[in-house]
C-alpha positions as CSV (number, residue, x, y, z in Angstrom):
1,M,99.0,71.8,-102.3
2,T,97.5,68.5,-101.9
3,G,98.7,65.8,-99.0
4,E,98.1,62.3,-99.2
5,G,95.2,60.2,-97.3
6,R,96.4,60.2,-93.7
7,P,94.7,58.4,-90.9
8,L,92.5,60.9,-88.7
9,D,94.3,60.3,-85.2
10,D,97.8,61.7,-87.1
11,I,96.9,65.4,-86.2
12,G,100.3,66.4,-86.0
13,S,100.8,65.9,-89.9
14,F,98.0,67.5,-91.0
15,P,98.3,71.5,-92.2
16,A,97.7,74.3,-90.1
17,G,96.9,76.3,-93.0
18,C,93.1,77.0,-94.7
19,G,91.9,74.9,-97.3
20,V,89.6,71.8,-97.9
21,Y,89.7,68.4,-95.9
22,L,87.9,64.9,-97.9
23,M,87.1,62.1,-95.1
24,K,87.2,58.4,-97.1
25,D,85.9,55.1,-96.4
26,E,88.0,51.9,-96.8
27,K,86.9,51.7,-100.4
28,D,88.2,55.2,-101.0
29,A,84.7,56.7,-101.9
30,V,84.2,60.0,-100.1
31,L,82.2,60.7,-97.3
32,Y,82.3,64.0,-96.7
33,V,83.9,67.1,-97.6
34,G,84.6,70.0,-95.6
35,K,86.6,73.7,-95.7
36,A,88.4,75.1,-92.9
37,K,90.4,77.8,-92.2
38,N,92.7,75.8,-89.8
39,L,92.5,72.5,-91.0
40,R,94.5,70.9,-88.4
41,A,92.1,72.5,-85.4
42,R,89.0,71.5,-87.8
43,L,90.3,67.9,-87.9
44,R,91.1,67.5,-83.9
45,S,87.6,68.7,-83.3
46,Y,86.3,65.4,-84.6
47,Q,89.2,63.5,-83.3
48,G,88.6,64.6,-79.9
49,G,84.9,62.5,-80.0
50,G,83.2,65.2,-77.8
51,D,80.5,65.3,-79.9
52,G,78.3,62.2,-78.7
53,R,75.9,62.4,-81.7
54,P,75.0,58.7,-83.4
55,Q,75.7,60.5,-87.0
56,I,78.8,61.8,-86.1
57,R,79.8,58.1,-84.0
58,F,78.3,56.9,-87.5
59,L,81.2,58.7,-89.6
60,L,83.5,58.3,-87.5
61,E,83.4,54.4,-87.4
62,R,83.6,54.7,-91.1
63,I,86.6,57.0,-91.9
64,R,89.7,55.1,-93.3
65,S,91.7,58.2,-94.6
66,V,91.3,61.9,-95.1
67,D,92.9,63.8,-97.7
68,T,93.8,67.7,-97.3
69,I,94.3,70.2,-100.3
70,V,96.0,73.6,-98.7
71,T,94.6,77.1,-100.8
72,D,95.8,80.5,-100.7
73,T,93.0,82.1,-99.5
74,E,89.6,81.4,-97.8
75,K,87.4,81.9,-101.1
76,E,89.6,79.5,-103.0
77,A,88.8,77.1,-100.4
78,L,85.3,78.0,-100.5
79,L,84.9,77.6,-104.2
80,L,86.9,74.2,-104.6
81,E,85.2,72.6,-101.6
82,N,81.8,73.6,-103.8
83,T,83.4,71.8,-106.7
84,L,84.3,68.5,-104.8
85,I,81.2,68.5,-103.4
86,K,79.4,68.3,-106.8
87,K,82.2,66.1,-108.1
88,H,81.8,63.3,-105.5
89,R,78.1,63.9,-104.0
90,P,79.6,62.8,-100.2
91,R,76.4,61.2,-98.4
92,F,77.5,63.1,-95.0
93,N,77.1,66.7,-97.0
94,M,74.2,69.0,-96.6
95,R,71.1,68.0,-98.7
96,L,68.3,70.9,-98.9
97,R,64.8,69.7,-99.2
98,D,62.8,72.4,-100.0
99,D,58.7,72.6,-99.4
100,K,58.5,74.8,-102.1
101,T,59.1,75.2,-105.7
102,Y,60.7,78.5,-107.0
103,V,59.8,80.6,-109.6
104,S,60.6,84.3,-110.6
105,L,59.2,86.3,-113.5
106,R,61.6,87.5,-116.0
107,L,61.2,91.1,-117.8
108,D,63.6,91.7,-121.0
109,P,63.8,95.3,-121.5
110,R,65.3,95.2,-124.6
111,E,62.0,94.5,-126.5
112,E,60.0,97.0,-127.7
113,F,57.2,95.3,-125.7
114,P,58.3,93.5,-123.1
115,F,55.8,91.1,-121.0
116,L,56.2,89.3,-117.9
117,Q,57.6,85.6,-118.2
118,V,56.6,82.7,-115.5
119,V,60.5,81.2,-115.3
120,R,62.2,78.4,-112.6
121,R,65.9,79.2,-113.7
122,V,67.7,82.7,-113.1
123,A,70.0,82.9,-116.3
124,K,72.9,86.0,-117.1
125,D,71.2,87.0,-120.3
126,G,70.4,90.7,-119.8
127,A,66.5,90.0,-118.9
128,R,65.5,91.6,-115.4
129,Y,64.2,88.7,-112.4
130,F,61.7,89.4,-109.8
131,G,61.1,87.2,-107.0
132,P,61.9,84.2,-106.1
133,F,57.9,83.4,-105.3
134,H,57.3,80.4,-103.2
135,S,54.7,78.9,-105.2
136,S,53.0,79.4,-109.0
137,G,49.9,79.9,-107.2
138,A,51.6,83.0,-105.6
139,V,53.1,84.4,-108.9
140,K,49.8,84.2,-110.2
141,E,48.3,86.0,-107.8
142,T,51.0,88.8,-108.6
143,L,50.6,88.5,-112.1
144,K,46.6,89.2,-111.5
145,R,47.5,92.3,-109.4
146,I,49.5,93.3,-112.1
147,Y,47.3,93.1,-115.3
148,R,44.6,94.7,-113.0
149,L,47.1,97.8,-112.5
150,F,49.6,97.7,-115.2
151,P,47.9,95.8,-118.6
152,L,50.8,94.3,-120.3
153,R,50.8,91.7,-123.0
154,H,50.5,88.0,-121.6
155,Y,51.7,86.2,-124.9
156,P,54.6,86.7,-127.1
157,M,54.2,89.2,-130.2
158,T,54.2,86.4,-132.8
159,R,51.4,84.6,-131.0
160,C,49.4,87.8,-130.6
161,A,49.7,89.3,-134.0
162,R,48.2,86.2,-135.5
163,R,44.5,86.8,-134.3
164,S,42.2,88.9,-136.1
165,R,41.7,90.8,-132.9
166,P,42.8,91.3,-129.6
167,C,42.3,88.8,-126.8
168,L,39.8,88.4,-124.2
169,Y,42.4,90.1,-121.9
170,Y,42.1,93.2,-123.8
171,Q,37.9,93.0,-123.6
172,I,38.5,92.4,-119.6
173,G,41.1,95.5,-119.4
174,Q,44.2,93.6,-118.4
175,C,46.0,93.8,-121.7
176,S,46.8,96.9,-123.4
177,A,47.1,94.6,-127.2
178,P,50.6,96.4,-128.5
179,C,50.1,93.5,-130.8
180,H,47.3,95.1,-132.7
181,G,48.6,98.7,-132.3
182,K,46.4,99.3,-129.5
183,I,49.0,101.5,-127.4
184,S,52.1,103.5,-128.8
185,S,55.6,102.0,-127.8
186,D,56.1,105.4,-125.2
187,D,52.7,104.6,-123.5
188,Y,53.8,100.8,-123.0
189,R,57.0,101.9,-121.6
190,L,54.9,103.9,-118.6
191,L,53.2,100.9,-118.2
192,V,56.5,98.6,-118.2
193,E,57.9,101.3,-115.5
194,G,55.3,100.9,-113.0
195,A,55.2,97.4,-113.1
196,T,59.0,97.1,-112.7
197,A,58.3,99.5,-109.8
198,F,55.8,97.8,-108.0
199,L,57.8,94.1,-108.2
200,S,60.9,96.0,-106.8
201,G,58.9,97.4,-104.1
202,R,59.3,100.8,-105.0
203,I,55.7,101.3,-104.7
204,G,55.9,104.8,-104.4
205,E,56.9,105.2,-108.1
206,A,54.2,102.8,-109.3
207,T,51.7,104.7,-107.3
208,A,52.9,108.0,-108.8
209,L,52.3,106.6,-112.5
210,L,48.7,105.5,-111.7
211,R,47.9,109.2,-110.4
212,E,49.3,110.4,-113.3
213,Q,47.2,108.5,-115.2
214,M,43.8,109.1,-113.5
215,K,44.6,112.7,-113.6
216,K,44.8,112.0,-117.3
217,A,41.8,110.4,-117.6
218,A,40.3,112.5,-115.7
219,S,41.1,115.4,-117.8
220,E,40.1,113.8,-120.5
221,M,36.4,113.0,-119.2
222,R,36.9,109.7,-118.7
223,F,35.8,109.5,-115.1
224,E,34.8,105.8,-115.0
225,E,38.4,105.0,-115.6
226,A,39.9,107.2,-113.6
227,A,37.7,106.0,-110.6
228,A,38.8,102.9,-111.1
229,L,42.4,103.9,-111.0
230,R,41.2,106.0,-107.7
231,D,40.2,102.5,-106.3
232,Q,43.3,100.8,-107.3
233,I,45.8,103.1,-106.0
234,Q,43.7,103.3,-102.4
235,A,44.1,99.4,-102.6
236,L,47.5,99.4,-103.4
237,E,48.0,101.5,-100.3
238,T,46.7,99.6,-98.2
239,T,48.1,96.2,-99.1
240,T,51.6,98.1,-99.1
241,E,51.1,99.1,-95.2
242,R,50.1,95.8,-94.3
243,Q,53.1,94.0,-96.0
244,K,55.9,97.0,-95.0
245,V,58.6,95.3,-92.9
246,A,61.7,96.5,-91.8
247,G,64.6,97.3,-94.3
248,E,66.7,99.7,-96.4
249,K,64.6,101.3,-99.2
250,G,65.7,99.6,-102.9
251,L,67.6,97.0,-101.4
252,D,66.7,93.6,-101.8
253,V,67.4,91.2,-98.4
254,D,67.3,87.8,-97.7
255,V,66.9,87.2,-93.9
256,V,67.6,83.2,-92.9
257,G,66.4,81.8,-89.6
258,L,67.5,78.5,-87.7
259,H,66.0,76.3,-85.4
260,L,67.5,73.2,-83.9
261,E,65.9,70.5,-81.9
262,G,66.7,67.2,-81.5
263,G,69.5,66.9,-83.9
264,E,67.0,68.4,-86.9
265,V,67.2,71.5,-88.2
266,E,64.9,74.0,-89.9
267,I,65.7,76.5,-91.9
268,A,63.4,80.1,-93.0
269,V,64.6,82.3,-95.7
270,L,62.3,85.7,-95.9
271,F,62.4,87.7,-98.9
272,V,62.1,91.4,-98.5
273,R,62.4,93.2,-101.3
274,G,62.2,97.2,-101.1
275,G,60.7,97.1,-97.5
276,Q,58.3,94.6,-98.2
277,L,58.1,90.9,-97.4
278,I,57.2,89.5,-100.7
279,S,57.8,85.5,-99.9
280,R,59.4,82.3,-97.5
281,R,60.9,79.3,-98.2
282,D,61.7,76.9,-95.8
283,F,64.0,73.9,-95.9
284,S,64.1,70.9,-93.7
285,I,67.9,69.9,-93.4
286,E,69.8,66.9,-93.4
287,W,72.9,68.0,-91.3
288,R,75.0,65.3,-89.6
289,L,78.2,67.0,-88.6
290,E,79.7,70.4,-86.8
291,R,76.7,73.0,-86.0
292,E,79.0,75.8,-86.9
293,E,79.8,74.6,-90.3
294,L,75.7,74.4,-90.8
295,L,75.1,78.3,-91.9
296,G,78.2,78.2,-94.3
297,A,77.3,75.4,-95.9
298,F,73.7,76.2,-96.3
299,L,74.9,79.5,-98.1
300,Q,77.0,77.5,-99.9
301,Q,74.7,75.2,-101.5
302,Y,71.1,77.7,-101.9
303,Y,72.7,80.5,-103.6
304,D,74.6,78.3,-105.8
305,S,71.6,76.7,-107.0
306,G,70.6,79.4,-109.7
307,V,68.4,81.6,-107.2
308,P,68.9,85.4,-107.3
309,I,70.8,86.7,-105.1
310,P,70.1,89.7,-102.9
311,D,72.0,92.8,-102.3
312,R,72.4,91.8,-98.5
313,V,71.9,88.5,-96.2
314,L,70.8,88.3,-92.5
315,L,71.6,85.9,-90.4
316,S,71.4,84.7,-86.9
317,S,75.3,84.1,-86.5
318,S,78.3,84.5,-88.3
319,V,80.1,81.4,-89.9
320,E,83.6,81.3,-90.7
321,G,85.1,82.6,-93.6
322,I,82.2,85.5,-93.8
323,A,84.6,87.8,-96.3
324,A,84.8,84.7,-98.4
325,V,80.9,84.2,-98.7
326,E,80.4,87.8,-99.3
327,E,83.6,88.0,-102.1
328,W,81.8,84.9,-103.9
329,L,78.3,86.1,-103.9
330,S,79.6,89.6,-105.1
331,E,81.1,88.0,-107.6
332,K,78.3,85.7,-108.8
333,K,76.3,89.0,-108.7
334,G,78.3,91.5,-110.2
335,R,78.3,93.8,-107.5
336,R,78.8,93.9,-103.7
337,V,76.8,91.9,-101.7
338,R,76.8,91.9,-97.8
339,V,76.5,89.0,-95.2
340,L,75.6,90.2,-91.7
341,A,74.9,88.8,-88.4
342,P,73.0,91.6,-86.9
343,R,73.0,92.2,-83.0
344,R,70.6,94.9,-82.4
345,G,68.4,97.1,-83.8
346,E,65.1,96.3,-86.8
347,Q,67.7,94.1,-88.6
348,M,67.8,91.7,-85.7
349,E,64.1,91.9,-85.3
350,M,64.3,90.7,-89.1
351,V,66.3,87.7,-88.5
352,R,64.0,86.9,-85.2
353,L,60.9,86.9,-86.9
354,A,62.6,84.3,-89.3
355,E,63.5,82.2,-86.6
356,R,60.0,82.3,-85.6
357,N,59.0,81.2,-89.2
358,A,61.7,78.2,-88.8
359,A,60.4,77.2,-85.5
360,E,56.7,77.3,-86.4
361,A,57.7,75.3,-89.8
362,F,59.4,73.1,-87.7
363,R,56.6,72.2,-85.6
364,R,54.3,71.6,-88.7
365,R,56.8,69.0,-89.8
366,G,56.9,67.3,-86.6
367,S,53.0,67.1,-86.9
368,S,52.7,65.7,-90.3
369,R,56.2,63.8,-89.7
370,E,54.2,61.6,-86.6
371,A,51.5,61.2,-89.2
372,R,53.6,60.0,-91.6
373,E,55.5,57.6,-89.2
374,Q,52.2,56.0,-88.4
375,V,51.0,54.9,-92.3
376,L,55.0,53.9,-92.6
377,A,54.2,51.6,-89.4
378,E,50.8,50.7,-90.8
379,I,52.7,49.7,-94.1
380,R,55.3,47.8,-92.3
381,N,52.7,45.7,-90.6
382,F,50.7,45.0,-93.7
383,F,53.7,43.5,-95.7
384,G,55.4,42.3,-92.5
385,L,58.2,43.9,-92.9
386,Q,61.4,43.5,-90.4
387,R,62.0,47.6,-90.1
388,L,59.9,50.8,-91.3
389,P,60.5,51.8,-94.6
390,L,61.9,55.1,-94.2
391,R,63.2,55.2,-97.9
392,M,61.0,53.5,-100.7
393,E,61.6,53.3,-103.8
394,C,59.2,52.4,-106.9
395,F,60.2,51.5,-110.4
396,D,58.7,51.5,-113.8
397,I,59.3,50.5,-117.1
398,S,57.6,52.7,-120.0
399,N,57.4,51.7,-123.6
400,L,55.2,54.2,-125.1
401,Q,54.0,53.8,-128.7
402,G,56.7,50.4,-129.4
403,G,59.6,52.9,-128.5
404,G,62.6,52.6,-126.8
405,A,62.1,51.2,-123.4
406,V,62.9,54.3,-120.7
407,G,62.9,52.8,-116.6
408,S,61.8,55.3,-113.8
409,M,62.6,55.6,-110.1
410,A,60.9,57.4,-107.4
411,V,61.8,58.2,-104.4
412,F,60.2,58.6,-100.9
413,V,61.8,59.5,-97.7
414,C,59.8,59.2,-94.4
415,G,56.8,59.4,-96.4
416,E,57.2,62.1,-98.5
417,A,58.6,63.1,-102.1
418,D,62.2,63.6,-102.7
419,K,62.6,64.0,-106.2
420,A,66.1,65.1,-105.8
421,E,66.6,61.4,-105.7
422,Y,63.9,60.6,-108.6
423,R,66.3,58.6,-111.9
424,H,65.8,58.0,-115.4
425,Y,67.3,54.8,-116.9
426,R,68.3,54.4,-120.6
427,I,67.3,50.5,-121.1
428,R,70.9,49.6,-122.9
429,T,71.0,45.5,-123.1
430,V,67.4,44.9,-123.8
431,A,65.9,45.1,-127.6
432,G,62.3,45.3,-128.1
433,A,59.5,45.8,-125.6
434,D,60.5,43.0,-122.6
435,D,59.2,44.4,-119.4
436,F,60.6,41.9,-117.5
437,A,64.6,42.1,-118.8
438,S,64.3,46.3,-118.7
439,L,63.2,46.0,-114.8
440,A,65.9,43.5,-114.0
441,E,68.4,45.9,-115.9
442,V,67.4,49.0,-113.9
443,L,67.0,47.0,-110.9
444,K,70.8,45.6,-111.0
445,R,72.3,49.3,-111.8
446,R,70.4,50.9,-109.0
447,L,71.4,48.1,-106.4
448,E,75.2,47.7,-107.3
449,R,75.2,51.6,-107.1
450,G,73.8,51.5,-103.8
451,L,75.9,48.6,-102.5
452,R,79.2,50.9,-103.8
453,Q,77.5,54.0,-101.9
454,E,76.0,52.0,-99.0
455,N,72.9,53.4,-99.7
456,L,70.3,50.8,-100.3
457,P,66.5,51.2,-99.8
458,D,64.7,49.5,-97.5
459,F,61.4,49.2,-99.3
460,I,61.2,48.7,-103.0
461,L,57.7,49.0,-105.0
462,V,57.4,47.4,-108.5
463,D,55.1,48.5,-110.8
464,G,53.1,44.9,-111.7
465,G,52.3,41.8,-110.7
466,K,54.2,38.4,-110.2
467,G,56.0,38.6,-113.3
468,Q,57.4,41.7,-112.0
469,L,58.1,40.7,-109.1
470,S,60.0,37.6,-109.8
471,A,62.4,39.8,-111.9
472,V,62.9,41.7,-108.9
473,T,63.7,38.7,-106.8
474,E,65.9,37.0,-109.1
475,V,68.4,40.3,-109.1
476,L,67.9,40.3,-105.0
477,A,69.2,36.9,-105.1
478,T,72.0,37.8,-107.5
479,L,73.1,40.5,-105.3
480,S,72.7,38.4,-102.4
481,L,70.5,41.0,-101.2
482,E,67.4,38.8,-100.1
483,G,66.2,39.7,-96.7
484,C,68.2,43.3,-97.3
485,V,66.1,45.0,-99.4
486,E,62.2,44.3,-99.0
487,V,60.1,44.1,-102.1
488,A,56.6,44.2,-103.1
489,G,54.2,44.4,-106.5
490,I,51.4,46.6,-107.2
491,A,48.6,45.9,-109.5
492,K,46.2,48.3,-111.0
493,D,42.5,47.6,-110.2
494,R,40.5,44.6,-111.6
495,I,36.7,45.4,-112.7
496,L,35.2,42.1,-112.7
497,A,31.6,41.7,-114.1
498,D,29.5,38.8,-112.5
499,P,27.5,37.0,-115.2
500,R,24.6,36.1,-112.9
501,S,24.2,39.5,-111.5
502,A,23.9,43.2,-113.4
503,L,26.1,44.4,-110.5
504,I,29.9,45.2,-111.6
505,A,32.5,43.7,-108.6
506,R,35.5,46.1,-108.4
507,K,38.8,44.6,-106.8
508,G,41.0,47.0,-104.7
509,E,44.7,47.8,-105.9
510,R,46.1,44.3,-105.6
511,F,49.9,43.5,-103.8
512,F,52.4,40.9,-104.4
513,R,54.9,39.2,-102.1
514,P,57.6,36.8,-102.6
515,G,56.6,33.2,-101.6
516,A,52.6,34.5,-101.2
517,S,50.1,32.6,-103.4
518,E,47.3,34.9,-103.1
519,P,47.8,38.9,-103.4
520,L,46.9,41.0,-100.7
521,L,44.6,43.9,-100.5
522,L,44.9,46.9,-98.2
523,P,41.4,48.6,-96.9
524,E,40.0,51.0,-99.0
525,G,40.4,54.7,-98.1
526,S,43.4,53.9,-95.8
527,A,46.4,56.3,-95.7
528,A,48.7,53.3,-96.4
529,L,46.8,52.7,-99.8
530,F,46.7,56.1,-100.5
531,L,50.6,56.6,-100.0
532,L,52.0,53.5,-101.9
533,E,49.0,54.5,-104.7
534,K,50.8,57.8,-104.8
535,L,54.5,56.4,-104.8
536,R,53.6,54.3,-107.7
537,N,51.6,56.7,-109.4
538,E,55.2,59.3,-109.3
539,A,57.2,56.3,-110.6
540,H,54.6,56.4,-114.2
541,R,54.3,59.9,-114.1
542,F,58.1,60.4,-114.1
543,A,58.8,57.8,-116.6
544,V,56.0,58.7,-119.1
545,T,56.9,62.7,-119.0
546,H,60.8,61.7,-119.6
547,H,60.0,59.3,-122.8
548,R,57.6,62.1,-124.5
549,K,60.3,64.6,-123.9
550,L,63.1,62.3,-125.4
551,R,60.1,61.4,-128.2
552,G,59.7,65.1,-128.6
553,R,63.3,66.5,-129.1
554,A,63.6,63.3,-131.8
555,A,60.5,64.6,-133.5
556,L,61.7,68.0,-133.7
557,A,65.5,67.6,-134.6
558,S,64.3,65.3,-137.6
559,S,61.7,68.0,-138.7
560,L,65.2,70.3,-139.8
561,E,66.2,67.4,-141.9
562,E,63.3,67.0,-144.3
563,I,63.5,70.9,-145.2
564,P,65.3,71.2,-148.9
565,G,68.3,72.9,-148.5
566,I,69.2,72.3,-145.2
567,G,72.1,70.3,-144.4
568,P,73.9,69.2,-141.3
569,K,76.2,72.4,-141.3
570,R,73.4,74.6,-141.1
571,R,71.2,73.0,-139.3
572,Q,74.2,73.5,-136.4
573,A,74.5,76.7,-137.4
574,L,70.6,77.6,-137.0
575,L,70.4,75.6,-133.1
576,R,73.6,77.5,-132.1
577,H,71.9,80.9,-133.3
578,F,68.2,80.3,-132.2
579,G,69.3,78.1,-128.9
580,S,66.3,75.0,-130.1
581,V,64.5,73.6,-133.1
582,G,61.6,75.7,-131.1
583,G,63.3,78.7,-131.3
584,I,63.7,78.2,-134.9
585,R,59.8,77.2,-135.3
586,R,58.5,80.8,-133.9
587,S,61.2,82.9,-135.8
588,S,60.1,84.9,-138.0
589,L,61.1,85.5,-142.0
590,D,63.0,88.4,-141.0
591,D,64.7,87.0,-138.2
592,L,66.2,83.7,-140.6
593,L,67.3,86.4,-142.8
594,T,69.0,88.6,-140.2
595,S,70.9,85.6,-138.6
596,G,73.1,85.5,-141.8
597,I,73.6,81.5,-141.9
598,L,70.7,81.2,-144.6
599,P,70.8,82.4,-148.2
600,P,67.0,84.2,-148.9
601,A,65.9,81.0,-150.4
602,A,66.9,78.7,-147.9
603,A,65.1,81.1,-145.0
604,K,61.8,81.1,-147.0
605,A,61.9,77.7,-147.0
606,V,62.5,77.2,-143.5
607,F,59.8,79.8,-142.9
608,N,57.3,78.2,-145.4
609,F,57.9,74.6,-143.7
610,Y,57.2,75.8,-140.4
611,R,54.2,77.3,-141.1
612,E,52.7,74.9,-142.6
613,N,53.1,72.9,-139.9
614,R,51.6,75.0,-137.4
615,K,48.2,75.1,-139.5
């Protein structure tokens, strides 16, 4: 059941059941989406005005109506809230800012000789996933240990089989070279079991497998190998003892700790796997509303982002509708997940450890935040801005090899890259390589969206000189935004040779401002210069990377059209079966024949085409 928009102060007209509410402004734009076990009671908590935080007042001043949707169960409310947040992207809902890059290890046990792959997304594809690891460096260190203990292959079999001899990893004892028949399938399976046990935290099993290998090597008089295995077992047991924390054996547990101070929130998630603390992630939360909604909103957004779901989640306090959260997580995982707020014992100690980690992360951020604010103040003073450039955006236009133009926007918030806000722009109205017109189109689209969503930048940096700056100022004038949004241009260094001297004079990065006849120079090595250069380089990197990706896709897709006997229907069938042109290119002749898509002659034509192009 849906309730039409009503004023927030008309409390008696709102339903008392569970459901979802949408707070809207005068333009009918959604400001906030929330769920509640009792909609009327939740909305009354806002209407009372007891919370004096500026964020709450800011929201309440803009609310013109509230829509409600009543649901039969709390789980339905949770799912609907999630859908509506994704659809409307309300400015007052939680946005996670993660300080780490999430990576996992993937192993497909269905392969004859499985191997470990580093991946950034977890898919329901029948493979096993281990992690998460807080960085690529952490996962590389883990792989180094695994390869020393259990020498699995490093690369796909098709790549290894093309070599005339085993790779260097085999020579140093970190690969068993199944691609060249150096190990049987049964013996390799033992290595896989050991690596799986190690990554799952079942160190006892992994150690037992190593002991068996050590005894076998000793009985066959391979004493040097047996001694190396003994040392590996001792190192493994020592490290395990250091890493051991409380936790039930065999269970994956995520421990969530909060630290709230001065209206700011830091969350630390500890990952305990098989009783071992393997990693941690820290989040700085932009949270403006009721604190009792915080944990539930975090769990919903975090576990809907593709991360592995554990067997158990430990929280510092209970959340509203915890049964619905458990049911939702259990459905996503495929088996039961418990969400608990322990009050005593080892699990409570784990939660306190997570809270201490959150507090420490908050202090670290506080120190770096003060330093960033000093840099932003330096930028404000240098350009004569009216306010701190808390949100800075840089735009870049990329025309690679005369191809279609691509615009990019990099965003720094409070001096830090906010990659979730980065955007690409396909140029729609400009024919040919016209940087000025392309930049004007991109800026106009961005600023019009900002006006609609009340989300304008404080400061715009464009990659270029007076020409690019003029294009931007014209757009600002058209939209009546002069003085509301500050702008500057940045041009790369010039190297000037003095004909009367053997010396070469190097000018620094030049900055251009509207109305200034001469470029401005920041002192070389200053923190403000470093930050602005970093912002410019991010925009350029983002544009070039995207453009290359588009060109690569087009080149791969067009390559199928060059193969005789492969028409549109067969191309579509091959792409559906193998997933991509890359998958087709890597497939063997047997894979193509057994796909059931191609007759033998066409399969050979596809295989030979890509084999020739690989040479």
